[in-house]
N, C-alpha and C positions, 0 to 999 in steps of 0.2 A: 323283611330286608334287615340286615344287620346294621349295627350302629356305624360300622365303618362304611358301608355302602351308602347309608343316608348322608354321611358327612361328605362323601365324594360328590353326591348329587347336589348338595347344598353349595359346595365349592364351585361346581360347574355353573350353577345358577347365578352365584355371586359374580363369577367372571363375566357371564353374559350380560348381567345388569350393568357391570362396570364398563363393558365395551359399548353398550347402548348409550350410556351417559357420555362416554368419551366421543362417540360418533355424533351425539346431539350437540356437544360443545363445539366440535369441529364444524358442523353445519352452521351453527350460529356465528362462529368466527368467519366462515367463508361468506355468509350473507352480509355480515358487518363490513367485511373487506370490500365486497362488491358494491355496497352502498356508498362507502367512502370513495371507492374508485369512480363511481358514477358522479358523486358530488364533485370530485376533483375535475372530472371531464367538463361538467357544466360550468363549474367555476372558472376554468380556463377559457371556455368559450365566451362566458360573460365578460371576463377580463379583456379578451381580444376585441369583443364588440365595443366595450367602453373605450378602449384605446383607439379604435377606429373612429368612434364618434368624436372623441377629444381631438384626434389628429385632423379630422375633417373640419371641425369648427375652427381649429387653429389655422388650417390652410385657407379656409374661406376668409377668415379675418385678415390674413396676410394678403390675399389677393384683392379683397374688397377694401383696399386702403383709400383714404380720401384723395380726391383728385388734386394733382400737383399743378396741372396747367390746362387751360381751355384756350384753344387756338381757333382762329377763323381762317378757313382755307381760301375763301373767295373774297376778292376786294369788293367794297360796296361804296356807293356814292351818296345815296339818299338816306341811309340808315346810320345815325350818329353812333359812335362807340359807346357813349353813355347809355343809349337805349339798349344795346346788346348787354351791357353790364347789368342794367336794371332787370332785364328779362331772365338772365341765367346766373346772376351773381351769387345767389344763395345756394346754388347746387354744388358749389365747390366742396362743401362739407359732406356731400353724399359719397357713397362708396363706388368704386370702379365697377363692381358687378351689380350692386343693388340699385344703382341709379336707373330710373325709368326713362329710357331714351324717347319714348313716344310723348311723354309729358314735356320734355325739353323741346321737342319739335313743335308741339302744339303752342307752346309759349312763344317761340320765335315766329311762327306763322300768324300769331294774333296781331303782330305789328302790321300796320296798314301798308308799309312799303316793302314788306317781304312776301313775295308770291309763293315761294316754297323753301323748305329748309330740310337738310339731312344732318343727322347726328351719328357719329360712330366713335367707338372706343379705340384708343391706341395704347397698346401695352407699353409700360405697366400701369401708368396712372394718368393718362392724358385723354382729353376729349376734343374731338375735332368737329367744328361747325362749318357747314357749307350752306350758303344762301343764294337764292336767285331773287333779285330785286324786281319790284313791280316796274313796268315801263309806262310812264304817262303818255297817252297819245292825244289828249285834248285838254285844253283849259276849261274849267267849269265855273260858270257864274263869275263872281268878282275876284276870287283869289284861289279857288281850289283847282284840282286836276282830277282827271278820270283815267283809270286803266282801261284795258280792252273790254272788260266786263261791265264797265260803268260804275265801278266802285270809286267812291270819292277819296282823294289823297290830298295831303297838305304838304307844302314844301316851303321852308323858310327862305331858301335862295332859289328864286324862280327866274333868274335872269337868263338862264340857258333854255328856258321853256317858253319864252315869249312868242316863238314862231309856231307853236302848236295851234291847231284849229280851236276856235272859241265856241263853246256850247253853252246855251242858256236854257233853263227850264224851271218849272215850279219846284219848290222844295220837295225832296224825296223822289224826284222823277229822273234821276241821273241814269239809271239802268235803261229805262224806256227811251230817253233821249239819245243815249249812246247807240242803242240798237237801231233806231231810225237813221241816225247819222251815218252809221256804217253801211246800211242798205242804200241810202241815197248816194253816198260817196262812191260806192262801188259802181253804181250805174253811171254817175257822172265821169268817173275816171275812165271807164270804158270808151267814152267819147272824147277823151283828152281834156276834160274839165276837172278842176280841183276845187273842192268845197273848203273854204277857210273859216266859215262861221255857219252855225246852224242853231236856230232858236225855236222854242215852243212857248207861246204865251199862256196866260192863266186860262184862256178859253180853248186851248188846244190848237190854235192856228200856227202853222209852220212857216218859216222863212229862212232863206239861206243867202250866203254871199260867196261868190266865186273868186278865185285868185285873180281873175281878170278885173275885178272890181265891180262886176255886175251883181245887183241885188235881185233875187228871185222870190216872189211871194207865192206860197203854195196853199195857204189856207188850211181848212180842216178837211176831213174825209180821207179818201184813199190817196195818200201822198205818193206812193210808188206809181200809181197810174198817172198822176199828174206829172211826175218827173219824166216818165217815158214819153208822154205826149209833148212835153216841153223839148225833150231831146230830139224828137222827130222833126219838130218845127225848126229847132236850132240848126240841125244839120242841113235841112232843106232850104231854109230861107235866111236865117239870122247869122250864122257863123261868118259868112263873108262880109257882113255889115256890122260886126260886133263893135267896131270903133265908134259907131254912131249911136249905140244903144246906151241908155242911161239906167233903166231898170225894166224888169219883166214881171208881169202879173200872170201867174199860171193857175189861178184859182178856178178857172172856167172849165166846163166839160167839153167844149167844142173848139178850143183854141187858147191863145194867150194874148194879152195886151202888152204892147211895148211902148215904153216911154223913150222917145228919141232925144238926143242931145241938142239937135238943131231945130227939130220940129216940135210941135206941141205934143200930140198923142196920136199914135197910129196903131191899129190892131190887125 
């Protein structure tokens, strides 16, 4: 091969090498560009996510503002305003959303005169309380009162409750005494008689007083059976002569003993 031919071959080789180098540089630039493009895409996505998080937190903080007002929807007679304030006064600093309504309800229902309570939010920053008060249905011992379940209640002003039935029993027996009183009262009421007092002594002996003024001694044992026996005799023989009766002893299994107002004792 002549010198001229070898020169042309060398030139063609140099051009091919240069083209390879330029292609390699182009590939590198393209890869770099793709990398930056991917980085920009992920950076934009991350920026959007951060903005959403910041916006969400800001929105939550805006909605979860401290309570501006706590209102009581239902009127109450036995629950003083100061008691309500003491139970829920410290929740006003809580947020509108973050406040645990169940905790507020449990606090209210822990009050002895509150039978049930409901709590709900009112947009934008108010809380509404609704309460159902306990209803005393009997006086208990010296100064207390009982609800339908036999739970003891206390009232500072009991002038309006003096006409309630009076129940007496050993300490801690209010539920059991109330249960028996309700059973006995139901039986008596069915026969037109009203129980105004019911007592259980330390030995478990029962006695009661009717609205008519008659005292009935029931003693221990199956009180319901004794009441039924008394009612059968009352309707058959005693009701028509109740003005003559002073007291009735129903402790016996086969009848009752009657103390008469004009006579000594008859059974």
